[in-house]
C-alpha positions in Angstrom: -11.5 66.0 -8.6 -7.7 66.0 -8.6 -5.6 62.8 -8.2 -4.4 64.1 -4.8 -8.0 64.5 -3.6 -8.8 61.0 -4.7 -5.7 59.6 -3.0 -6.8 61.2 0.3 -10.2 59.6 0.0 -8.6 56.3 -0.9 -6.4 56.2 2.2 -9.3 57.1 4.4 -11.3 54.3 2.8 -8.5 51.9 3.6 -8.5 53.1 7.2 -12.2 52.4 7.3 -11.7 48.9 6.0 -9.1 48.1 8.7 -11.2 49.7 11.4 -14.3 47.7 10.4 -12.6 44.3 10.1 -10.7 44.8 13.4 -13.9 45.8 15.2 -15.9 42.9 13.8 -13.1 40.5 14.5 -13.7 38.9 11.1 -14.0 39.9 7.5 -12.1 40.1 4.3 -9.4 42.8 4.3 -7.1 41.6 1.4 -9.5 42.1 -1.5 -11.2 45.0 0.1 -7.8 46.9 0.2 -7.0 46.0 -3.4 -10.3 47.5 -4.6 -10.2 50.7 -2.5 -8.8 52.9 -5.3 -11.4 51.6 -7.7 -14.3 52.3 -5.3 -12.8 55.8 -4.6 -12.9 56.6 -8.3 -16.4 55.2 -8.8 -18.0 57.0 -5.9 -16.1 60.3 -6.1 -15.6 60.7 -9.9 -17.4 58.3 -12.2 -20.9 57.5 -10.9 -24.0 59.8 -10.9 -25.4 59.6 -7.4 -26.8 61.5 -4.4 -26.0 60.4 -0.9 -28.9 62.5 0.3 -31.3 60.4 -1.9 -29.9 56.9 -2.1 -32.9 55.6 -4.1 -33.0 58.3 -6.6 -34.4 56.8 -9.8 -31.8 58.1 -12.3 -28.8 57.2 -10.1 -26.1 55.0 -11.5 -26.1 51.5 -9.9 -23.2 49.5 -8.4 -23.3 45.8 -7.6 -20.5 44.3 -5.5 -20.5 40.9 -7.1 -17.6 39.8 -4.8 -19.8 40.5 -1.8 -17.4 39.4 0.9 -15.5 42.6 0.1 -18.3 44.5 1.9 -15.8 46.3 4.2 -14.5 48.3 1.2 -18.0 49.2 0.0 -19.1 50.3 3.4 -15.9 52.4 3.9 -16.5 54.0 0.5 -20.2 54.7 1.3 -19.2 56.2 4.7 -16.5 58.4 3.1 -19.0 59.6 0.5 -21.5 60.6 3.2 -24.2 57.8 3.1 -23.8 57.1 6.8 -21.4 58.1 9.6 -17.9 56.6 9.4 -18.2 55.8 13.1 -20.7 53.1 12.2 -18.0 51.1 10.5 -17.0 49.9 14.0 -20.3 48.0 14.1 -19.3 45.7 11.1 -20.6 42.2 11.6 -22.1 43.0 15.0 -25.5 41.6 15.9 -28.2 44.2 15.0 -25.9 46.3 12.8 -26.9 47.4 9.3 -23.4 46.6 8.2 -23.4 42.9 7.9 -20.7 40.6 6.4 -22.3 40.9 3.0 -24.2 43.8 1.6 -27.9 44.0 2.2 -29.9 46.4 0.1 -32.8 46.4 2.6 -30.7 47.7 5.5 -27.7 49.7 4.2 -28.0 53.1 2.6 -26.4 53.2 -0.8 -26.4 49.5 -1.4 -28.1 48.8 -4.7 -28.1 44.9 -4.6 -27.6 42.3 -1.9 -24.7 40.0 -2.8 -22.5 37.4 -1.4 -23.0 34.2 -3.4 -20.0 34.4 -5.8 -20.8 34.7 -9.5 -24.4 36.0 -9.0 -23.8 39.7 -8.7 -22.9 40.2 -12.4 -26.2 38.6 -13.3 -28.0 41.1 -11.1 -26.1 43.9 -12.8 -26.9 42.6 -16.3 -30.6 42.6 -15.3 -30.4 46.2 -14.1 -28.7 47.2 -17.3 -31.4 45.5 -19.4 -34.1 47.1 -17.3 -32.6 50.5 -18.1 -32.6 49.7 -21.8 -36.2 48.5 -21.8 -37.5 51.5 -19.8 -35.5 54.1 -21.7 -33.6 55.2 -18.6 -30.1 56.6 -18.9 -28.4 55.3 -15.8 -25.3 53.2 -16.0 -24.6 50.0 -14.1 -21.2 49.0 -12.6 -20.2 45.7 -11.1 -17.0 44.5 -9.4 -15.9 40.9 -9.6 -12.9 39.1 -8.1 -10.5 37.2 -10.3 -11.2 34.1 -8.3 -14.9 34.7 -8.5 -14.9 34.5 -12.3 -14.1 30.8 -12.0 -17.9 30.5 -11.3 -19.8 29.4 -14.4 -22.7 31.7 -13.9 -20.4 34.7 -14.6 -20.0 33.5 -18.2 -23.7 32.9 -18.7 -24.3 36.5 -17.7 -21.4 37.7 -19.9 -22.8 35.8 -22.9 -26.2 37.4 -22.4 -24.8 41.0 -21.9 -22.6 40.7 -25.0 -25.4 39.3 -27.2 -27.8 42.1 -26.0 -25.1 44.8 -26.6 -25.6 46.3 -23.1 -23.3 49.3 -23.5 -24.6 50.8 -20.3 -22.9 48.0 -18.3 -19.3 48.1 -17.0 -17.8 45.0 -15.2 -14.5 45.5 -13.4 -12.3 42.5 -12.5 -10.1 43.0 -9.5 -7.1 41.0 -10.8 -4.9 40.6 -7.8 -4.0 36.9 -8.6 -4.9 35.6 -5.1 -7.9 33.9 -3.7 -8.8 32.2 -0.5 -6.7 29.0 -1.1 -3.7 30.5 -3.1 -2.9 31.9 -6.4 -5.2 31.5 -9.4 -2.8 28.9 -10.9 -3.0 26.9 -7.8 -6.8 26.8 -7.6 -8.4 27.0 -11.1 -6.9 29.7 -13.3 -9.4 31.7 -15.5 -6.4 33.2 -17.4 -6.4 34.7 -20.1 -9.1 37.0 -18.6 -9.3 39.7 -21.3 -9.6 37.2 -24.1 -12.4 35.4 -22.4 -14.5 38.5 -22.2 -13.7 39.5 -25.7 -14.9 36.1 -26.8 -18.3 37.0 -25.3 -18.4 40.2 -27.3 -17.3 42.6 -24.7 -15.2 45.7 -25.1 -12.1 45.0 -22.9 -9.8 47.6 -21.4 -6.8 46.5 -19.4 -5.5 48.6 -16.5 -2.0 47.7 -15.5 -2.1 49.5 -12.2 -5.5 49.6 -10.5 -4.2 52.1 -8.0 -3.3 54.7 -10.6 -6.1 57.2 -11.0 -4.9 58.4 -14.4 -5.2 54.9 -15.7 -8.6 54.4 -14.1 -9.8 57.7 -15.5 -8.7 56.8 -19.1 -10.3 53.3 -18.7 -13.7 54.6 -17.6 -13.7 57.3 -20.3 -13.1 54.6 -22.8 -15.9 52.4 -21.5 -18.3 55.4 -21.5 -17.4 56.3 -25.1 -17.7 52.7 -26.4 -21.1 51.9 -28.0 -22.7 48.7 -29.0 -21.1 46.4 -26.3 -20.7 46.1 -22.6 -17.2 47.0 -21.3 -15.0 45.0 -19.0 -12.1 46.7 -17.2 -9.5 44.1 -16.2 -7.7 45.9 -13.4 -4.3 44.6 -12.1 -4.1 45.2 -8.4 -2.2 44.2 -5.2 -4.1 42.2 -2.7 -3.8 44.0 0.7 -2.7 47.2 -0.9 -1.6 49.9 1.6 -0.8 47.7 4.6 2.7 46.3 4.2 2.3 42.9 5.9 -1.0 42.2 4.1 0.3 42.9 0.6 0.4 39.9 -1.7 -0.3 37.7 1.3 -3.0 35.0 0.7 -3.6 34.5 4.4 -5.1 38.0 4.7 -7.9 37.1 2.3 -10.4 36.5 5.1 -9.1 37.2 8.7 -9.1 40.2 11.0 -6.0 41.8 12.5 -5.4 41.5 16.2 -4.9 44.6 18.3 -1.1 44.8 17.6 -1.5 44.2 13.9 -4.3 46.8 13.8 -2.1 49.4 15.4 0.7 48.7 12.8 -1.8 49.0 9.9 -3.3 52.2 11.2 0.1 53.7 11.8 1.1 53.0 8.2 -2.1 54.4 6.8 -2.0 57.5 9.1 1.6 58.1 7.8 0.4 57.7 4.2 -2.5 60.2 4.9 -0.1 62.7 6.5 2.3 62.5 3.6 -0.6 63.3 1.2 -1.7 66.2 3.3 1.8 67.7 3.1 1.8 67.7 -0.7 
């Protein structure tokens, strides 16, 4: 898939994020927007999957460890064809299968329920170990927030994966330097992030622009080629990417836009999509 095609998918995923959070009147747009390009690359380029058979045994697995960024995962799944994009408007509504955090029992394409920060990577490590023990060739991907990795359980899982040399596992850290209460330095900085994963015997690849598909392509190729250790892609991003008033703004970690703000965001994203279509 060309970069232009990926960019078109990414802007539609961003539109889906904003649509869902606005309709639900709650949710987490900031980190969802920062991870939109990464999810685009995973679901349209990197992972082996089949939207027509979401439980196919040999599919690659994805675990959204930062489960509050469910709007991004749902928008990516809808864009990939797992369910109708129109259903994004039911986000967080009573009776909807698109709840505030991913539920594997209810939502097509969700491989693991998540939400309690720090626990998703442990689930992903278990999946990767299961593949190793059963001789399966699927790969496992998990997305963590940079604030999430302040949780101690992350490092227990990282220690285990490194010691077991689970080279079918890729963890991606969405390094946007903001969490719910402020910058990483203001809360409890986990920096230096690459060095910490290296200390736990991981192959670490740093991506300086997590919205650059060439950089993402090179990083995932490197992770796939590396043998004998799990890989961690530390991906520098912009929180709220794609919506001007949300970019690098901590207050958009976990609130929904009102009607006026929604209109502004969608106008910006529609203009971005139109510009891509004219290229």
